[in-house]
C-alpha positions as CSV (number, residue, x, y, z in Angstrom):
1,M,-13.1,-43.0,33.5
2,R,-11.1,-42.5,30.3
3,N,-13.3,-39.7,29.0
4,K,-13.0,-37.9,32.4
5,L,-9.2,-38.1,32.2
6,L,-9.2,-36.8,28.6
7,A,-11.5,-33.9,29.6
8,T,-9.3,-33.0,32.6
9,A,-6.2,-33.1,30.4
10,A,-7.8,-30.9,27.8
11,L,-8.9,-28.4,30.5
12,V,-5.4,-28.3,32.0
13,C,-3.8,-27.7,28.6
14,S,-6.3,-24.9,27.8
15,A,-5.6,-23.2,31.1
16,L,-1.9,-23.4,30.5
17,A,-2.3,-21.9,27.0
18,V,-4.4,-19.0,28.3
19,A,-1.9,-18.4,31.2
20,T,1.0,-18.1,28.8
21,A,-0.8,-15.9,26.4
22,V,-1.9,-13.3,28.9
23,P,0.9,-10.8,29.8
24,T,1.7,-10.4,33.4
25,A,1.6,-7.0,35.1
26,A,5.4,-6.8,34.9
27,Q,5.3,-7.4,31.1
28,A,2.5,-4.9,30.6
29,Q,4.5,-2.1,32.3
30,H,7.3,-2.3,29.8
31,R,5.0,-1.6,26.8
32,H,5.0,2.0,25.6
33,K,3.5,3.9,22.7
34,V,5.8,4.5,19.7
35,W,5.2,6.7,16.7
36,V,6.1,4.7,13.6
37,C,6.2,6.1,10.0
38,N,6.5,4.0,6.8
39,N,7.0,5.2,3.2
40,E,4.5,3.6,0.9
41,S,5.4,2.7,-2.6
42,S,3.6,4.5,-5.4
43,R,4.5,2.2,-8.2
44,G,0.9,1.4,-9.1
45,A,0.0,5.1,-9.1
46,R,2.9,5.9,-11.3
47,N,1.9,3.2,-13.9
48,T,-1.6,4.5,-13.9
49,G,-0.5,8.1,-14.3
50,T,1.8,7.1,-17.2
51,V,-1.0,5.3,-19.1
52,V,-3.6,8.1,-18.4
53,G,-1.1,10.7,-19.5
54,A,-0.1,8.9,-22.7
55,V,-3.8,8.4,-23.7
56,T,-4.7,12.0,-22.9
57,G,-1.5,13.4,-24.6
58,G,-2.2,11.3,-27.7
59,L,-5.7,12.5,-28.0
60,L,-4.7,16.1,-27.5
61,G,-1.8,15.8,-29.9
62,N,-4.1,14.3,-32.5
63,A,-6.6,17.1,-32.0
64,L,-4.1,19.9,-32.2
65,S,-2.2,18.6,-35.2
66,H,-3.5,19.3,-38.7
67,G,-2.9,18.1,-42.2
68,G,-0.8,15.0,-42.9
69,G,1.1,15.3,-39.5
70,K,-1.7,13.8,-37.3
71,T,0.3,10.6,-36.7
72,G,3.4,12.5,-35.6
73,G,1.3,14.8,-33.4
74,T,-0.4,11.8,-31.8
75,I,3.0,10.1,-31.1
76,I,4.6,13.2,-29.7
77,G,1.6,14.1,-27.6
78,A,1.5,10.5,-26.2
79,G,5.2,10.7,-25.3
80,V,4.9,14.1,-23.6
81,G,1.7,13.1,-21.8
82,A,3.2,9.8,-20.6
83,V,6.2,11.7,-19.0
84,A,4.0,14.3,-17.5
85,G,1.5,11.8,-16.1
86,H,4.3,9.7,-14.6
87,Q,5.9,12.8,-12.9
88,I,2.5,14.0,-11.5
89,A,1.6,10.6,-10.2
90,K,5.1,10.1,-8.7
91,H,4.8,13.5,-6.9
92,N,1.3,12.8,-5.6
93,G,1.9,9.2,-4.8
94,D,4.8,9.4,-2.3
95,R,3.3,9.3,1.1
96,R,4.3,8.6,4.6
97,R,1.9,6.6,6.7
98,C,2.3,7.1,10.4
99,H,0.6,5.5,13.3
100,Y,1.1,4.5,16.9
101,E,2.3,1.0,17.9
102,Y,2.6,-0.4,21.4
103,R,5.9,-2.1,22.0
């Protein structure tokens, strides 16, 4: 008898949970499609662009400099490359993601 009472109580609780979770026809009519746009951060892309630009600029600066100024050429190339890589990544990384939501 006790198991039957527990099974009935569990069934009633389950039915109530399902009934409250399913929207009624009146609630469903008030939902409409909305176009939502979000700006996504490009911080990771900027950091990657800075590192890649610095390495590439350093290698290029070392290759183009000659004589005893190879260290200076490498440092200047790395600095210029880092700034250029950061700016390129920042420009390419700023994106707006848009999608529809039902509210």
